[in-house]
N, C-alpha and C positions, 0 to 999 in steps of 0.2 A: 506493499502499500503506502499511496505519496501524499503530502499534507500540506505540497507547494499550490496554493492559491485553491485549491477542492481531491478531495482525495477521491481516491480508484479504487474500483476493486478490480482484483486478479481477474481472468475469464478461464485462464488456465488452469484454474486450483482441479489437479484430477478426481474419478468418483470413486468414492467412497468405496468400500465392501460393500455387493451388492445394488449399489445402486443405480439407475440404467444408466446405460448411454447416453451420455448430452444433458443430462442434470441438472449435475454442475454447471455445466457454462448458460443452460438456460434460466437458472437462477441469477446468476451473478448479470447475465447483461439484464436482468430485467429489475435488479438492486438497482439503488444509489445512495453512494454516500453522500454524507451534508456533514459538514464544518455546523459547529454548534453555533445557533443564531442569537446574535447582541439581545436578546427579546426574554429566552429562554432558558432555563440551568442550566449552570457550566458542569460541565463533565469531568468527573474526581480525576485528579493527574492519576493517581496512584490504584485505579481501579483496575482490575484483571478482566480476562475477557470471561461472559456467563458458560461455566460449568454444569449450571443445572436441567438435569434430564429433564422435569418438566417442563421448561420452555418459557421459565414465568427468569426476567430478567430486571434492573432498575433500570432500563430506557426509559423517559420521558418522552413525552413528544414532538414531534417537529413545531415549533411557534412559526405562522407568517411573518409576514414585515406586511403585512394593512396597508400596498401603499397605495391601490384605489379607494378605500374612504380616507386614509389619511390626507389621498391628494384632495381629493372633493370637499374634505371639510375647511382645508388649507385655502381651498379656493373659495368657498363661499367666504368664509371671515376674513377672505381678503379683501371681495368684494367688497363688500357689507362695513368693512374698518375706513375704504377707499371713497365711496361717495357719503359716508358719515365725514372725512374730514374734509372730503373737498366744499360740502356742503355750511362745515360749521366756517371753515378758511372764507368760502363767499361770505358770511357774515359778516367775520369780519372786518372785510374790507368793503365793508356799506353796502353787501345788495339784501336785497329780503333770500330769507332765506324758502328755501325750497319747499312745494307745495307738501309734496308726499310726506314730507317732517313738519310742517303744521298743522296736516290734518293725523298726525300717528299722533301730538301731542294732544291735541284736541279732543279724541279719543278715547286714549287712555287715564285726559283728566274730567271725563264727562260719565263713560262705560263703572258702573256695577263689578264686581267680584263674583258674583252669581250672573252676569251674562253668557249667556251659552259662548261667546264669540273669545270671551276670555277664556272660559273656561276649557273649549275645544283648543287653540293657542298654548295653556298651561298642558292639558295632555297631551300635543302635541312634543311640546318641550321635554316634556318626562318619559316619552317612549323612548324621543333622541341620544336622552344624553342615557337610559339604560342600555339602547342596544349601543353606544361606543363605551360603554363601560366593561359591556359581555364584550367586545374586541378586544380590549385591550388587555385584558382579564386570564383572556382561553388559547390554547397556545392555536388553534387552527390548523390548515394541510390535516383534513381528518381526509383525503386519500391516501397519504401514506402512511402508512404501516411503521413504526423503529424497531428494527431488528439488533440482536445482541451485541456488545459492544467484544471488537476481534481488540481493540489498537487505544492504548490513550490516547484520548484528543481525537478520535473518530468516530460519529456516527455515523451509521448507514441505518435506509427506509427504503422496504418496496413497496410499490403502488398495490395497493388495491383489484384493480381491476389483473397488473399482472398476476399477480399470484391467486385468484380467480382463475385464470388462464393457464395456472403451470398444476391449481387444483381437478381443471374438471377433466386435463392429459388424461390425466393419473385415474376416474373415475370411465372414462372414456376402453380402458382397459381391462374394467372388471366385466367379465362375462357375464353374455345378459345384456346390459347395458345398450340401449336402443340411443339416448340422446338425455345431455346435462344440463341442468342451470344450473351456474354454481355462482353465486353473490360473496361475496368476504367482507367481514366490517370490522370492527376492532373491537368486536367483544363477543362475537358470534360469526361462523361460518354458515350457510345452511349452500343443503344441494339439494336438487328437485333434479331427481332421474325417469325415464320413462324404460323399464324392462318390459322383454318381453317373453324368450321360452323360457324363461327361468321359474323360481320360487321368489316368492319377494320376500320374506321374510332372508331367505340367504344370499340375496341380491345387496339386500342394505345392511347384512355384519361385513359384508367383502369392501361393500363400501366405507364402512366405519372404519376398518380395518386399512382400507388401501388410502381415505383422505388421513387418516392418524398420522398413515405416515409419513405424508406428501404435506402435512401443518409443521413435524417437526422437524423435516428437513429444510423450512423454510426460514428457521433460525430466528422466529422474532421473535421479540422481547417477552410478549405476553401473546400468548398465545388464545386465540378465540374459541371458544366452545361450538363441538361439532353437531348439528342435526343432519338427518337424515333423510328425506318424504320419494317413499318409489310408488309410482303407480303403475297400470297396465298401461297400453298405447291405447285411444280413443278408436271407437270402430266406425269408420269412416260411415257406415250405409246407416247409422246410429244419429248422426248429423252432427 
């Protein structure tokens, strides 16, 4: 691994004993190593690679830079402050105040606190403030699943669609599985499979085994719980 400007995962990792050929390359190709974000928790310099067989690591989620919300808030504040300062400077230059500022001052002086417009504006301000606070205290980047640390100062993450694709390929290798729809979240991985010629309970057990092994090989810091649903294909003649 290298840490100059952005960590990289080595795609030439040999496959472990019993591992499908190409699984290692497919996994590392989908994973991305990300340096710690300034807003997120700093990594422990003395931390060692997580060897917990259950896959539960201490790596936290990645923090989003929140560039779009920050840019929008900055633009609105800049426009409002610039407009207000321009009008104040015009008044200081012995020019009449802008009509919008005179009307706003009259409305604020005459409307009561129980007026619907006042209550609506206050509610909108509260909702906007709660949204901004939530953006400030939550990590974001929900599409990136943290992986176990393999080196001090380096954090790796796996995209949820990539993880779902790897698990779907694993599920399609189970005998009797016709199609699989795989979704992977931060806390739960859910497989919806269609099986045709085998017993559904046997297919379900094999899927649990295959997908459980696949989740362990993903190397996630917090392994999601696995649920599997298996059903028969729909009969075209029944609509």
